[in-house]
Each structure stands twice: as structure tokens, then as C-alpha cells.
N, C-alpha and C positions, 0 to 999 in steps of 0.2 A: 429439715426437709428441703428448704429452699436452696441451701448450699449443695446438697446432693444432686438436686435437679440441674444446677449450673455446671457441676463437674461432668455429668453425663453428656450435656450438650457440647461442652468444650472438647470432650473426647471424640465425639462424632465429627466435629469440624476438622480436627487434626487428621483423621483418617481420610476425609474427602479431599483435603489439600494434598495429601501424599499421592492419591490416585491421579489427580490432575497433573502433578509434576512429572510422574512417570509417563503419562501419555504424551508429553511434549518432547521426550527424548527421541532423537532421530537415529535411525539405523543407517550406517554408512553403506554405500553401494558404488560399484564401478560406474563412472559416468559414461553415457553413450555420446558419440560424436553427433553433432547436429544433423538431423535428418536420417540417421542410421536406422532407428527403429521403424520409421515409415518405409524406408527402402526394403528392409528385411521382410516386413509384412507384405509389401507389394510383390516381392520375388516369390514368397511362399504361395501367394494367391495365384500367380501366373503358372507356377509348377503344377498346382492342383488342377487348373483349367486345362492345361495341355496334356497332362499325363493320363493315359487310358490304361485299363487293366491289360496286361499282356495276354495275347490269345494263345491258348494251349493248342498245339497241333499234333496230330490231326483232331478235328472235331468229329467224334464218333457218333453216328446216327444209326438207328435201326427202324426199318419200316415193315410193318406187318399188314395183314388184311383185315377181314371182318371178324369181329367177335360176335358170334351168333348165340342165340339162347333157345334151342329147340328143347322139347320136353325131356329128351334123353340127357341133355346137358344140365338143366337146372334141377333135375331129380336127384342128382348126386348129393351125398351128405357132406362131402369135404371139397369145396371148390378149389382149394389150393393145389389139389392133385392135378388139376387141368394143366398147370404151368410148371410143375415141379422140375421137369426135365430141362426146360429152357430158361429157368430163373437165373442161373449163373451167367448165361450169355446176356440176358437182358440187362443185368446189373453191371455189365462191363461197358455199357454205352452211356454217353452223356445225355442223350434223349432217345426214347423208344416210343414210336408212334403206333396207334391202333385205331381202327374205326369201330366204334360201339354202335352196332346196328339194332338197337332196342332202346326204348325209354326206360326210366327208372321210377317206379312208383310203389313205395312200401304199403300204401293204403289199398292197393289193388292186388289180386293174386297174380302169381307167375302165369304167363300166357305164352304159347308157342305161335307159330305161323297160323294165320296171316297177320294177327295183331299182337305183336310181341310185348312182353313186359317182364322186367326183372326187379329184384329188390337190391338194396344197396350192397349187401354182402357179395353178390355175384360180381358186381363191378369192382368192389374193393379187392377181390382176389386177383384181378388183373393188375391193379395198382401195386399190391403187395409183391407180385412177381417181378415188377420192374417197369411196366408201362407207365409213362408219365406225361404223354401228350395224346389227347384224344380228339378225333373228329366226331362231332355230334350231329352233323347235317347229312341226312340220308332219307330215303323214301319210307323209313319206319319211324322217323323222329316223332311224328304226331299220331302214332298208333293208338295211344291212350288219351288223345285229346289234350286239353289244357292241363289236366292232372299229371300226365306223363311228362309234358314239357317242363312244367314247374318243378316236378320231382327231380328230373335230370339236372336242371339249372341249380337247384338247391344243393344237390349232392356234389356237383363239381365246384360250386362256390366254396363249400366247406373243404373240399379236397385240396384247395390251393395251399392250405397250411401244411400239406404233405409234399409240396413242391410239384404239384400236378397241374397241368395246363390243358385247356380245351378251347375249342372255337366251333361256331356253327349255330349257337342259340342267341337270339336277340333279346334285348330288353324291350318291354312294352312301349310302343310309340316310336321306336327307332326304325329308320329306313336306310341305314348305312351298313356296310359290310363289317361284321364283327371280326376281331383279331386278338391275338396275343403277341406281345413283344417280349420274347424270352431271352434273358441274359444268362449265359452259361459259359464258363471257362474263358471269359473275356470276349465272347462272340455275342452279337445281337441277331437273334433269329426272329423274323416276322412270320407269323403263322396265321392262315385263314382257312376256313373250310366251308364249302358250298355243296349243294345238291342241285342237279339238273332235273331231277325227277321226284314226284311225290305220288303216293297212293291215294291221298285225300287232300283236298284244298283247305281243310279246316285248320285254322290258326297258322296259316302260312306266313303271316307277318311276324311270327315269333322265332323263325329260323331262317338261315341264309339260303333261300331258294332263288336260283337264277336259271330259268328254263333254257333248254338248248334250242332257242329260237333266235332270229336276228335281233329282236328287241332285248331278249335276255342276255345275249352275248355282248351287245353294246353296253348295256347297263353294268355288266360285270367288268368289262374293260375299263370303263370310266372309274369304277370303284377301285380297281387295282392301281390305277395311276394316282388317284388321290391318296390311297393308303400308303404308298411308298413315299410320296412327297411329304406326308405328315409324320412318317415314322422311318427315318433313315436306319438302315440295317446292313448287316454283312451278308445275310442269306434270307431269301424270301421263299417260303414253302407254302404251296397251295394244295389243299386236299379237295378233290373233285369226286363227288359221287355221280358218275356219268350216266347218261340216258341210253347208253349202248345196250343192246339186247343181252340178256343173261346167257351164260354157258357157251358163249362164242369165243373161241381162242384167237381169232384173227383180229388185226387192227385195221380199220378202214382208212382210206386216204383222207376222207373228210375229217376224221378224228385227229389224225396226225397233223394236218394243216392247221386245224384250230388250236391245238396245243402249241404248235410252233409260234402262232401269233401271240399266245400268252407269254411265252418265253421272250419274245421280242419286246414285250412291254416291261420286262424286268423280273418276271418270276424266274427263280433259279431251279426249283424242284417242284414238279407236278406229281402228286401221289394220288392215283385214281383207284376207285373201287366200284363195286356194284355187280360186276359180272359173275362173282363167286368162283371164278376160275383164274388161274395165274396166266398172265400174258407176258410177252417180252418186255424188257425195260430198255430204254434208249439213252445212251450217253451222247449228248449233243455239244459240239464245240461251236460256240456262237461268236460272231463278231460283236464286240462290245459297243455300247452306245457312245455318243459324242463325249460323255463324261470320261470314258476310258478308251482311247483310240490306240493304246500302246500294244494291244494284243487281243487274244481270244479268251473267253471265260467258259469253263465247263458247266454244263447244265444237265439235268436228268429228268426223264419222264418215265414213270411207272404206269403202264396202261391198265393194269389190273393185278391185284395182289392175292386174289382168291380168299378163301376162308381160313382164318387162323384157328378157329375152333367152331365146330358145328355138329349137327347130327344129320346133315342134309343128304349124305350119300348112303344112308342105311335103308335096306340091306345092300351089301356090296354086290356088284355085278362081276362075279368071278369069271363068267364066260366072256366078258368083254371089258377088260380093265381100261381100254382106250376110249370108251364111250365118254363124250363130253361131260356127262353128269358125274362121272367118277373123279373128275378134277376138283370137285367141291370138297373132297376129303383130303387132298394133298395141296400144299402151297409152299411158300418160302418166307423166310425172314431175310430181308435184304440189308446187309451191312454196308453203309456208305461212309467213307472217311474223306473229310474235306480239309484242304489246305488253302493257303493264300499264295497266289502267284506273285503278288507284289507286296511283300510284308513291309517294305519301306513306306507304303502309303497308308499304313494303319491309322495314323493320327491325322490324316487329312480328310477332306470332305468327300473325296471321290469314292464311289462304290468299288470295293476291292474286286480284283479278278480272282475267280475261284478255280481251284484245281481239284478234281476228283482223284484222290490219291489211290483209292482202292474201292472196289465193289465186290462183295462176296455173298452169294446166295446160300442160305442154309435151308435145305429141303426138309419139310416137316409133314407129319401125317396125323390125322385124328385117329387115334388107336383106342380100341376097346380092350381094357385090361381084364384080368380074371374076376375082378369084382364088379364088372360091367360099368366101370367108370370110363367116360370118354375123355381121354387125355391127349396132350400134344407130345409126340415123340419125334426125334430125329429119324428120318427115313434113310437108313443106311444098311450096310451089310450085317452089322451087328444085330440090329433089330430083326432083320429078315431071318437070320440064323436061329432066332429064338421061337419062330412060329412053326405051326404045323405045315405040312407039305402044301396044302391048298392055299393057305393065306400067304405063305412064303412066295409062292409062284405069283400071286396077285401083287404083292408088295414089290417083288423084283421087277415086274413089268411097269408098275407105277413109277418106280425110281428111274427106270430107263426113259420113260416118257417125260418126266419132269426135268431130267438132265438135258433133254433136247430143247428145252426152252432157254434160249440164249440171248445174250446182250446184243443190241443193235448199236452200232457206232456211226454217227453222222457228223459231218462238218458243214456248217452253214455260214 
């Protein structure tokens, strides 16, 4: 037994020695010159630091108006029908913007004017159609109190996984302007959303409310300066739910001058809502700041985009299609294509000069189909030809009136 025990131990020792010898065998490799490995690593690091993603041009944006939720809208069985006609267009854009003028709270029932509420499925239908950037700051943000604000915040926090962005709601205890820094196709878009008007002061600390007063304007301007300093971008888009009266088509001198002052601070696109009617949009060629003295940069103001979907103009006023209230049922989707005027400066620290390559309005109407569904349709000769004589005449006049809303061009 003792001899057998010694043989087993000797066998184990031999195996262990063989393993140790194999581990000492070196694998030949091509030697590097002294310092070459360090130099290569340094060069790779420098390339990573300097190289930025190439910008796809043009950057294609779409701006809509208010997504409303009157009882005729949320009583529909299939919300996807609302957007079916415009879904292909929305999905052709890099970013599609909409103002959601209602809170989201699944624990409370759907409610219409004056205190709106929807469930997640209603908002999800807009996302599924192609809208992916939402303004949440408006005079109906707090219609359902803290429950509605929290419900909206929770919904859009979860929607980030779908590539959806939003601004306008604050975290508890925050006193700064909220924002999104969106990176798409190599572009950096800074987006913020504020309201100048509220229906109730409850929980006003939980959304971006900057009243249209001297104090409110000054506070907003300071925030805009800070926001740009801390978040370098290619394009700065600001959504404003304005305090202007509803159903008024004209733009006041006071409003224009105020919006000009925001452009002068660095905002590139102002996207305003609240009037429920479509107003002119203004292409502004501005002298650039000291950072870019080599030319002018194109900027854009949308003074009011009307209702993208609502039930606000029901019943139709067949006798007077030009009545201001009839504008609540027709609006536009505004296509905006952006390019860079100075592509050579993409990798430098200067703010790029923008060029608005194209602006195309797509006229839409809230149409009631045979199933009494309130849906978005393009307002054109094809739709008019499908209607009975009375509705065709109404739509024809509405199309004519909407075509009269034209772009304003200004050089400053």
C-alpha cells in the first residue's frame, strides 16, 4: 500500500512540473519601436476628441399646433384613426413637435373643457403616429392638480425609451428652466418650453411658468442665457404658450418686438401656441453675435399654429366660414428644413450660422368621417371633391382663407 501511495504522488508531481514548464514558454511578437505604442494611443485619443458625428443635411423638422381632447375626440374607439392620414408625413421628419394641451392621469376619468384629462392611450396614439417632441407647459398643465402633473411626468419619462422628448415640467424643488438636449443626425438641438399664462396658480412651481410681465420676461431672459452657456448647441428651439388673446389672427407689435428680443439672445426658433388659430410665421435674417460676425443667420418665429386636433369648432358655421372661431378646425403642419451656412466650422466652438433651406405649410382640417370619428385630413381639392355640396363649399372657402396666411420675411 505504501508503494502504491508513493507512485501516485510521484505521478502528480510530474504533471505539475510539466504545466509549469509550458507556462514559461514565450510567444514571439514583432517588437515596437520605443515610444511607438504610446504615440499611437495618443493619436487615437486625439482623433476621438476632435471628430464629431457628421451632420445630415437638411435637418427636417415639423411643427404642429395644439393636441386637444374634447369629448368628441376621446370618445373615439380607435385613436390611431386621428393621425392615419398624416402618419407617413410625420415619419419623414427627424423631429416632429406638438403641444399637448391636457394632463395625463389614468386614475381619473377623461374630461373635456374646462379641466381636461386624458389617459396614456390618447397621448400614445400621437407618438405612434410620429410626433416625438412635446411641449407640456400651457394653461391646462395643472387642470388635474398634482395628480395630472405627476401622471404627465411619469408618462413622458417612460416614453424616453421610445425616443420621445418633452419639456415644460419641473422636478420638485427646482427653480430653473427645464430643457432637453436632443442629438439627432449629428445635430444638437436645445429645446425648452414655457407658458406665459395659467388658469390656476396651483402647483405652478412644477412647470415652466414665466408670466408676460416685466419681471417674468427678465427672469426668462436670464434663464435663456444660462441655458445656452451651459448647453452648447446647433439649434435652440423655444416653445411659448403665449398670453395673447385666443381666436385673434393678427400679431401685435408688442409681441413681435418681444420675440425679436429673444432671438437676439440666441434663440433660433420660437414656436408659439395658445391662440387656437393659425397665424403667420416669420423668417428672420439676423445679424449674428460677436461669436459669428461673418454673416447672418436665419431664424424663425411661429406666432400661432392653431389646433392640430380638436372638437372646438363643432357645429360648423356654414353661413360664415371666415368667422375667427372657424379657424380652430383648420391649421397647418409646418415643414422646416435647416442647413449650415458655415459647415467648415462644425468642429469649432463657434455657434453655427443657420440657413432655412425650405419652409412648406401643409394645410390640415379636423374632419368628421362617416363613423363620426374626428380625424386629421389634408385640406385639398381631393378631400373637397368627396364631400356633399354644402360641406364642399365650406371646405373650399376654408382652404382659400388658410392659403391667405403667408410667410413674413424680415431682415434685421
